[in-house]
C-alpha positions in Angstrom: 65.5 154.4 30.0 61.8 154.3 32.0 63.7 154.3 35.2 65.8 157.1 34.0 63.0 159.0 33.1 61.1 158.1 36.2 64.0 159.3 38.5 64.8 162.4 36.8 61.1 163.5 36.5 60.9 162.9 40.3 63.9 164.9 41.1 62.7 167.8 38.8 59.2 167.7 40.4 61.1 168.0 43.8 62.3 171.5 42.9 59.2 173.2 44.3 59.3 176.8 43.2 57.4 178.3 45.8 59.8 176.7 48.3 62.8 177.9 46.4 61.4 181.3 46.2 60.4 181.7 49.9 63.8 180.3 50.8 65.7 182.8 48.5 63.8 185.6 50.9 65.0 183.9 54.1 62.1 182.0 55.0 59.8 178.9 54.3 56.4 179.4 52.7 55.3 176.0 54.3 55.5 177.4 57.7 52.2 179.4 57.0 50.7 178.4 53.6 50.9 176.0 50.9 53.7 176.3 48.3 52.2 176.7 45.1 50.9 179.7 43.1 47.9 180.6 45.3 49.9 180.2 48.5 52.4 182.4 47.1 49.9 184.7 45.8 48.5 185.0 49.1 52.1 185.3 51.0 54.1 187.3 48.3 51.7 189.1 45.5 51.0 188.5 42.1 54.1 188.6 40.7 55.6 186.1 42.9 52.9 183.8 42.3 53.0 183.8 38.3 56.7 183.2 38.6 56.2 180.0 40.7 53.4 178.9 38.7 55.6 179.3 35.7 58.6 177.5 37.2 56.3 174.7 38.5 54.6 174.2 34.9 58.1 174.4 33.3 59.3 171.5 35.2 56.3 169.5 34.3 56.7 170.4 30.5 60.4 169.7 30.8 60.0 166.1 32.4 57.3 165.1 29.5 59.7 166.5 26.9 62.8 164.2 28.2 60.3 161.2 28.3 59.6 161.9 24.6 63.3 161.9 23.7 64.1 158.9 25.7 60.9 156.8 26.0 58.3 158.0 23.4 55.1 156.6 24.4 55.8 156.6 27.8 55.2 160.4 28.8 52.7 159.4 31.5 55.6 158.0 33.5 57.0 161.4 33.6 53.6 162.9 34.2 53.2 160.8 37.2 56.7 161.2 38.8 56.8 164.8 38.2 53.6 165.4 40.1 54.6 163.0 42.7 58.2 165.0 43.1 56.2 168.3 43.7 53.8 166.5 46.1 56.3 164.6 47.9 59.8 166.5 47.4 62.8 164.5 48.4 64.7 168.1 48.8 62.1 169.4 51.1 61.0 166.5 53.6 58.5 165.3 51.6 56.1 168.3 52.0 55.5 169.9 49.1 52.4 171.3 47.1 49.0 170.0 45.4 50.5 169.1 42.0 48.2 171.3 39.7 50.8 173.6 38.2 53.2 170.3 37.0 50.4 168.7 35.9 49.4 171.6 33.7 52.7 171.9 32.5 53.0 168.2 31.5 49.6 168.2 29.5 50.8 171.3 28.0 53.2 169.2 25.9 51.9 165.8 26.3 48.0 166.7 25.4 47.7 170.5 24.7 44.2 170.0 23.0 42.9 167.9 26.1 44.3 170.8 28.3 42.9 173.6 26.3 39.3 171.9 25.8 39.2 171.0 29.5 40.1 174.3 30.9 38.1 176.2 28.3 34.9 174.2 29.6 35.9 175.0 33.3 36.3 178.7 32.5 32.9 179.0 30.6 31.1 177.2 33.1 31.9 179.2 36.0 30.2 182.4 35.2 27.3 180.4 33.7 26.8 178.5 36.9 27.1 181.7 38.9 24.0 183.3 37.2 22.1 180.5 36.5 22.3 177.8 39.4 24.8 179.1 42.0 21.8 180.4 44.2 19.6 177.4 44.1 22.2 174.8 44.4 24.7 177.1 47.1 27.7 175.3 45.9 30.9 176.9 45.0 31.6 177.7 41.2 34.7 176.1 40.9 34.1 172.7 42.2 30.9 172.6 40.1 32.8 173.7 37.1 35.5 170.8 37.9 33.0 168.1 38.3 31.7 169.0 34.9 35.0 169.9 33.0 37.1 166.6 34.2 34.7 164.2 32.6 34.9 166.4 29.5 38.6 166.1 29.4 38.6 162.6 29.7 36.3 162.1 26.7 38.6 164.7 24.7 41.8 163.0 26.4 40.5 159.6 24.7 39.8 161.3 21.6 42.8 163.5 20.9 45.4 161.8 23.2 47.1 162.4 26.8 44.6 160.0 28.5 47.5 158.0 30.3 48.8 161.4 31.2 45.8 162.7 32.7 45.2 159.6 34.3 48.6 159.6 35.8 48.8 163.0 37.0 45.5 162.9 38.4 46.1 159.6 40.4 49.2 161.5 41.9 47.3 164.4 43.1 44.7 162.0 44.4 47.2 160.6 46.5 48.3 163.7 47.8 44.5 164.7 48.4 43.9 161.8 50.3 47.1 162.1 52.5 45.8 165.7 53.2 42.6 164.6 54.3 43.6 161.8 56.4 46.2 163.6 58.7 48.7 165.8 57.4 48.1 169.2 59.1 47.6 172.3 56.7 49.4 175.3 57.6 47.2 177.7 59.5 
């Protein structure tokens, strides 16, 4: 059953909403941008970006729900493979997105308290950082908030559940980030 969950999650992840949306319009977003919500926003506007983000989150949630049904206690396998499928989609030449939306969707089901606490901390830190430390440190607010919120998320996951899912999804995203940093060309 674990292999079935891994395969089904990977195939779900391979349905990259940004690519599907842009192809329905007769183009491929990856020729100009990344296929996630932010790339779709830049290329097609807010409504399209919300639709694409929701679709990618939905597949993450669906993969974890499938894992809960077939292999309770092993949702991390679904999280890992749905994010890997999104990053390296078999249907689109293994060229996908960064994996953020499917990870958020997976965590929404697997670890909602962890997700809510981590996102809330990040969102609270951004304006606080901007008015207090940004001028002195000169760093963008989002990486700073992420650097603080992620360790908090790990603590929340250890306490309220979802640590294996958070680590599995984070590992898949790290593989994608390393791949981008070490040679894969990003669209102009």
